[in-house]
MIKEGU-624342 format. One line per field, with one value per residue (C-alpha): residue number from 1; residue in one letter; x, y, z. Coordinates in steps of 0.25 Angstrom, whole numbers, plus 5000, padded with zeros to 4 digits. Example, Ala and Ser with C-alpha at 12.3 -4.5 7.8 and 13.67 -1.06 7.14 Angstrom:
<atoms>
num <- (1  2);
residuo <- (a  s);
c1 <- (5049  5055);
c2 <- (4982  4996);
c3 <- (5031  5029);
</atoms>
This chain:
<atoms>
num <- (1  2  3  4  5  6  7  8  9  10  11  12  13  14  15  16  17  18  19  20  21  22  23  24  25  26  27  28  29  30  31  32  33  34  35  36  37  38  39  40  41  42  43  44  45  46  47  48  49  50  51  52  53  54  55  56  57  58  59  60  61  62  63  64  65  66  67  68  69  70  71  72  73  74  75  76  77  78  79  80  81  82  83  84  85  86  87  88  89  90  91  92  93  94  95  96  97  98  99  100  101  102  103  104  105  106  107  108  109  110  111  112  113  114  115  116  117  118  119  120  121  122  123  124  125  126  127  128  129  130  131  132  133  134  135  136  137  138  139  140  141  142  143  144  145  146  147  148  149  150  151  152  153  154  155  156  157  158  159  160  161  162  163  164  165  166  167  168  169  170  171  172  173  174  175  176  177  178  179  180  181  182  183  184  185  186  187  188  189  190  191  192  193  194  195  196  197  198  199  200  201  202  203  204  205  206  207  208  209  210  211  212  213  214  215  216  217  218  219  220  221  222  223  224  225  226  227  228  229  230  231  232  233  234  235  236  237  238  239  240  241  242  243  244  245  246  247  248  249  250  251  252  253  254  255  256  257  258  259  260  261  262  263  264  265  266  267  268  269  270  271  272  273  274  275  276  277  278  279  280  281  282  283  284  285  286  287  288  289  290  291  292  293  294  295  296  297  298  299  300  301  302  303  304  305  306  307  308  309  310  311  312  313  314  315  316  317  318  319  320  321  322  323  324  325  326  327  328  329  330  331  332  333  334  335  336  337  338  339  340  341  342  343  344  345  346  347  348  349  350  351  352  353  354  355  356  357  358  359  360  361  362  363  364  365  366  367  368  369  370  371  372  373  374  375  376  377  378  379  380  381  382  383  384  385  386  387  388  389  390  391  392  393  394  395  396  397  398  399  400  401  402  403  404  405  406  407  408  409  410  411  412  413  414  415  416  417  418  419  420  421  422  423  424  425  426  427  428  429  430  431  432  433  434  435  436  437  438  439  440  441  442  443  444  445  446  447  448  449  450  451  452  453  454  455  456  457  458  459  460  461  462  463  464  465  466  467  468  469  470  471  472  473  474  475  476  477  478  479);
residuo <- (d  g  t  e  n  s  v  e  t  s  e  e  m  i  r  k  r  i  r  r  n  t  p  s  p  h  r  l  t  p  q  s  s  p  p  r  f  v  s  v  e  e  l  m  e  t  a  k  g  v  t  n  m  a  l  a  h  e  i  l  m  n  s  a  f  q  v  k  p  y  e  p  e  e  g  s  l  e  k  r  v  k  e  i  m  h  k  a  f  w  d  c  l  e  s  q  l  n  e  d  p  p  s  y  s  h  a  i  t  l  v  g  e  i  k  e  t  l  l  s  f  l  l  p  g  q  s  r  l  r  g  q  i  k  e  a  l  d  l  s  l  i  q  q  e  a  e  n  g  a  l  d  i  s  k  l  a  q  f  i  i  d  m  m  g  t  f  c  a  p  c  r  d  e  d  i  k  h  l  r  e  i  t  d  i  v  p  l  f  k  s  i  f  a  v  l  d  k  m  k  i  d  m  a  n  f  a  v  s  s  l  r  p  h  l  l  q  q  s  v  e  y  e  q  k  k  f  q  e  f  l  q  k  q  p  n  a  l  d  f  t  k  k  w  l  q  d  t  s  d  y  v  t  g  g  a  t  c  t  p  n  s  a  q  l  p  l  t  i  h  n  h  a  y  l  r  l  l  k  w  d  h  d  t  e  a  f  p  e  t  l  l  m  d  q  g  r  f  l  e  m  q  q  e  l  e  q  l  a  l  v  a  s  v  l  l  i  v  y  n  s  a  g  e  a  i  s  g  l  p  g  l  m  e  r  l  k  k  t  i  k  i  l  l  a  e  m  h  t  r  s  f  k  a  d  e  a  f  a  a  v  a  e  k  l  c  v  e  l  r  g  c  l  s  q  h  g  f  s  p  f  p  s  d  r  e  n  t  l  k  g  q  i  v  a  v  k  s  a  d  n  p  i  r  k  v  i  d  s  r  i  q  t  y  l  l  g  f  l  e  s  s  a  l  r  c  a  p  a  l  p  g  g  l  t  p  i  g  k  e  l  e  e  i  a  v  k  l  e  r  l  v  t  f  n  k  l  v  y  s  l  f  y  h  k  i  l  q  d  i  l  n  q  g  k  s  l  d  v);
c1 <- (5000  5012  5018  5005  5005  5019  5017  5004  5012  5023  5013  5006  5019  5022  5008  5010  5024  5018  5007  5017  5027  5016  5012  4997  4988  4988  5003  5013  5003  5008  4998  4996  4991  4979  4977  4969  4960  4960  4953  4961  4957  4964  4976  4977  4976  4987  4996  4993  4998  5010  5012  5011  5021  5030  5030  5033  5044  5050  5051  5057  5068  5071  5078  5078  5063  5057  5043  5045  5035  5028  5031  5024  5034  5040  5031  5020  5005  5004  5015  5009  4995  5001  5009  4996  4987  4998  5000  4985  4983  4995  4990  4976  4982  4990  4978  4969  4980  4981  4966  4961  4958  4967  4959  4965  4957  4968  4979  4970  4969  4984  4986  4976  4985  4997  4991  4987  5001  5008  4999  5002  5017  5014  5016  5005  5011  5013  5000  5006  5010  4997  4990  4999  4996  4981  4980  4989  4983  4968  4961  4948  4956  4964  4951  4945  4958  4958  4943  4946  4959  4968  4975  4991  4994  5009  5008  5001  5013  5023  5017  5016  5031  5035  5027  5034  5047  5043  5040  5050  5062  5075  5077  5065  5071  5075  5061  5055  5065  5061  5046  5049  5055  5043  5033  5023  5011  5009  5024  5025  5013  5018  5032  5025  5018  5031  5038  5026  5027  5042  5039  5028  5038  5048  5038  5034  5049  5051  5038  5045  5058  5050  5042  5053  5057  5043  5041  5053  5046  5033  5037  5041  5027  5020  5026  5024  5010  5008  5015  5006  4994  5000  5003  4988  4983  4994  4997  5008  5015  5028  5030  5042  5048  5047  5054  5065  5068  5067  5077  5086  5085  5088  5101  5106  5103  5108  5122  5131  5127  5119  5115  5101  5099  5106  5098  5103  5097  5084  5092  5103  5092  5085  5098  5102  5087  5089  5102  5096  5086  5099  5101  5086  5081  5070  5065  5062  5061  5050  5055  5051  5038  5043  5054  5045  5046  5061  5063  5068  5078  5084  5085  5092  5102  5104  5107  5117  5124  5125  5132  5141  5145  5150  5157  5165  5168  5174  5182  5187  5192  5198  5206  5210  5216  5223  5227  5237  5238  5224  5221  5219  5219  5209  5196  5199  5189  5178  5180  5180  5168  5160  5164  5159  5146  5143  5145  5136  5125  5115  5118  5104  5097  5093  5102  5114  5125  5134  5145  5146  5146  5156  5165  5164  5167  5180  5184  5182  5189  5201  5202  5201  5212  5221  5220  5222  5234  5240  5237  5244  5256  5253  5254  5241  5235  5240  5229  5227  5225  5215  5207  5207  5202  5191  5187  5186  5177  5168  5167  5160  5147  5144  5137  5146  5158  5167  5171  5157  5152  5162  5158  5144  5145  5153  5142  5132  5140  5142  5127  5123  5133  5127  5113  5118  5126  5115  5110  5124  5125  5139  5142  5149  5163  5164  5169  5181  5179  5167  5174  5172  5157  5157  5149  5138  5137  5135  5124  5117  5119  5113  5101  5099  5100  5090  5080  5083  5081  5068  5063  5066  5059  5046  5046  5054  5041  5038  5053  5054  5042  5047  5061  5056  5047  5059  5069  5059  5056  5071  5072  5061  5067  5081  5073);
c2 <- (5000  5009  5006  5010  5023  5026  5023  5031  5043  5042  5040  5053  5060  5055  5059  5073  5074  5070  5080  5091  5088  5086  5098  5102  5100  5115  5117  5115  5108  5107  5113  5100  5094  5101  5100  5089  5090  5078  5074  5074  5059  5056  5064  5057  5043  5047  5052  5038  5031  5039  5037  5022  5023  5031  5019  5009  5018  5020  5004  5003  5014  5013  5000  5004  5006  5000  5000  5006  5006  5019  5025  5038  5049  5049  5059  5060  5059  5047  5039  5043  5038  5025  5023  5026  5016  5005  5006  5006  4993  4986  4990  4985  4971  4970  4973  4963  4952  4955  4953  4941  4933  4940  4946  4944  4952  4962  4951  4943  4956  4957  4942  4945  4957  4948  4937  4946  4952  4938  4933  4946  4941  4928  4926  4919  4906  4905  4897  4888  4900  4907  4895  4895  4910  4909  4896  4901  4915  4911  4923  4916  4904  4914  4921  4908  4904  4918  4916  4903  4908  4899  4909  4908  4922  4919  4907  4916  4926  4916  4911  4925  4927  4914  4918  4932  4925  4917  4930  4940  4945  4941  4955  4952  4940  4948  4954  4940  4935  4947  4943  4929  4935  4944  4937  4948  4947  4962  4966  4953  4958  4972  4966  4957  4968  4977  4965  4963  4977  4976  4963  4970  4980  4969  4962  4976  4978  4964  4966  4979  4972  4961  4971  4979  4970  4969  4984  4987  4979  4986  5000  5007  5004  5006  5020  5024  5020  5028  5040  5040  5040  5052  5059  5057  5064  5075  5078  5088  5078  5078  5093  5092  5080  5088  5100  5091  5085  5098  5105  5093  5093  5108  5106  5094  5100  5113  5107  5098  5085  5080  5085  5088  5077  5066  5053  5053  5066  5062  5052  5062  5072  5062  5057  5072  5074  5064  5070  5083  5077  5075  5091  5094  5106  5098  5111  5119  5109  5100  5085  5078  5070  5057  5057  5062  5048  5049  5064  5060  5050  5060  5070  5060  5057  5072  5074  5062  5067  5081  5076  5066  5078  5086  5073  5071  5086  5087  5074  5079  5092  5085  5074  5085  5093  5082  5075  5063  5064  5058  5051  5036  5036  5025  5029  5044  5047  5039  5047  5060  5056  5052  5065  5073  5065  5066  5081  5083  5073  5084  5093  5092  5096  5110  5111  5108  5119  5118  5127  5120  5106  5109  5116  5103  5094  5102  5102  5087  5083  5092  5085  5071  5075  5080  5067  5059  5067  5066  5051  5048  5057  5069  5083  5090  5101  5115  5123  5132  5119  5113  5126  5126  5112  5116  5127  5118  5108  5119  5125  5112  5116  5125  5119  5128  5122  5117  5104  5101  5104  5095  5083  5086  5086  5073  5066  5071  5065  5052  5051  5054  5044  5034  5036  5036  5023  5016  5008  5003  4999  5005  5016  5028  5031  5040  5054  5059  5064  5056  5043  5046  5046  5036  5025  5035  5041  5027  5024  5037  5034  5020  5026  5037  5027  5018  5030  5035  5022  5019  5033  5032  5019  5024  5038  5036  5038  5052  5056  5052  5061  5073  5072  5070  5083  5091  5087  5089  5103  5105  5101  5110  5122  5119  5120);
c3 <- (5000  5003  4990  4983  4990  4986  4972  4972  4978  4967  4956  4961  4960  4946  4942  4947  4940  4927  4928  4932  4920  4910  4902  4903  4891  4889  4889  4878  4869  4855  4844  4838  4851  4856  4871  4876  4889  4897  4910  4924  4924  4911  4915  4928  4921  4912  4923  4930  4918  4917  4932  4931  4919  4928  4939  4928  4922  4936  4939  4925  4925  4940  4943  4958  4958  4970  4977  4991  5003  5005  5018  5023  5026  5041  5049  5039  5043  5034  5042  5055  5051  5046  5059  5067  5059  5059  5074  5076  5067  5074  5088  5085  5080  5093  5102  5094  5096  5111  5113  5121  5112  5101  5089  5076  5066  5063  5062  5052  5044  5044  5040  5028  5023  5025  5017  5005  5005  5005  4994  4986  4986  4979  4964  4956  4956  4971  4974  4985  4994  4991  4996  5009  5012  5010  5018  5030  5030  5028  5035  5037  5044  5052  5056  5061  5069  5076  5080  5086  5093  5084  5076  5077  5072  5074  5064  5054  5055  5053  5040  5035  5038  5032  5019  5019  5020  5008  4999  5004  4997  5004  5009  5018  5025  5037  5039  5038  5049  5058  5056  5062  5074  5078  5088  5091  5081  5079  5077  5068  5059  5058  5053  5044  5037  5036  5030  5020  5016  5012  5005  4997  4992  4989  4980  4974  4970  4965  4956  4951  4947  4941  4933  4928  4916  4911  4913  4904  4893  4893  4899  4886  4879  4892  4894  4880  4881  4894  4889  4876  4885  4893  4880  4875  4888  4887  4872  4876  4886  4877  4877  4887  4879  4866  4872  4879  4865  4857  4867  4866  4850  4850  4859  4850  4837  4841  4843  4835  4842  4830  4816  4814  4803  4811  4813  4827  4831  4838  4846  4850  4854  4862  4870  4872  4877  4888  4892  4894  4904  4913  4913  4915  4923  4930  4937  4924  4913  4910  4909  4896  4898  4893  4904  4916  4923  4922  4926  4940  4934  4925  4936  4945  4934  4931  4946  4946  4933  4939  4951  4943  4934  4946  4952  4939  4937  4951  4950  4936  4943  4954  4946  4936  4947  4955  4943  4945  4960  4961  4948  4950  4965  4969  4976  4975  4963  4970  4984  4977  4969  4981  4989  4977  4976  4991  4991  4979  4983  4986  4974  4968  4981  4985  4997  4989  4990  4978  4983  4996  4990  4979  4989  4998  4986  4983  4998  4999  4987  4990  5004  4997  4987  4997  5005  4992  4987  5001  5002  4989  4991  4983  4987  4991  4981  4984  4990  4977  4969  4979  4979  4964  4964  4974  4965  4953  4960  4966  4952  4947  4954  4943  4931  4922  4927  4915  4921  4925  4911  4905  4914  4912  4897  4897  4906  4895  4884  4892  4894  4880  4875  4884  4878  4864  4866  4874  4862  4861  4875  4877  4887  4881  4886  4899  4896  4903  4917  4920  4925  4939  4937  4926  4934  4939  4925  4918  4928  4925  4910  4911  4918  4908  4896  4902  4904  4890  4883  4890  4888  4873  4872  4878  4872  4859  4850  4857  4856  4841  4837  4845  4840  4826  4827  4833  4823  4811  4817  4817  4802  4798  4805  4798  4785);
</atoms>
């Protein structure tokens, strides 16, 4: 039940985000597409379709996707009410069992819930276990035993625990062992329900991992169909996608990257367009509609790349400055890299103070260098040379810093090469200066390539038409 609430909450958030990022029927409508007026019910149904698609997409694209139990926020009214209700329920159970003779109505209700949960864990072919559970947890028989004073509640609990041990994942073995050590009935039932809740989550995540291969086969067609339905409700729902591709085309054809008549031009524009999403101003620019479900992923990669560019820039400065004295020293590069990452970890938060952070990076690295030079028998840097190095490191905080711009350009070249060579399944060579961040960069490139490949498969029909219109328009202007 908690998981369903969590999913409902996340679906509502996605639904709001879709509504916020989708142009209204009265805005930016192309002349050839007169505005269509649709009912709120139709729009909500469409939004629901895109929401379900977002959930399927998340399962597919996020290999770490997991169902998690819903828990109200600490100190919230919801959590307080939940705690009061639970306490009242368990107190009532305890008072019933302490009556003389004991009353078992609450306990039998709980056994019924446990029975349904255990049966839900079974696969269709497990008829023998199904029969065992139904026979041992026959509520009408249990009721008769209770009325006749012959009910052995501890024996029922042990059967339940044995069954849980049969179904649970190995990671729950310790929980099952702990259940066997509890003798008081009320604490035992509370713990049984707690472990069953964990097992439900385990089962849900097992289902997700089992679903993923089947989802992959169908999801391209599924997302195309769902987006087509969305497009029918919102005829101008590709306006931001068109602008994204038009702006990229202007950039590509305005330079010497590709001749206007090149057969590779649409693909070149497309690959450059995806790279532009890694430089996106998410506060002021509307994200392309076809990539809304992946906006968070692109922002995450963008922030990772910005940090990696700074790490590589600072290390390039340090190694160029210290030269032979530190080149090849085992472990030094990783230590310096780790220090920079820690000090820049908060760089995308509002509280981050760039001046203080980069001054700390400069100071820390110079201390590290001093110790390293001394340890290997080299003279320490003169103070003027050390101050120059600190100044160079602090200067990297500026986006216009020449070294930072060079590193950033090389990262973009590497990522573009990765996209262009993805069909050949061979990674491009790592440009100079990027070796210290090579592993992280390749991980991001693989993630980007997977995203781009899937997105192209789903939306290629839409992109092809938009790009053809853009290029044809360009040709007519040339004439």
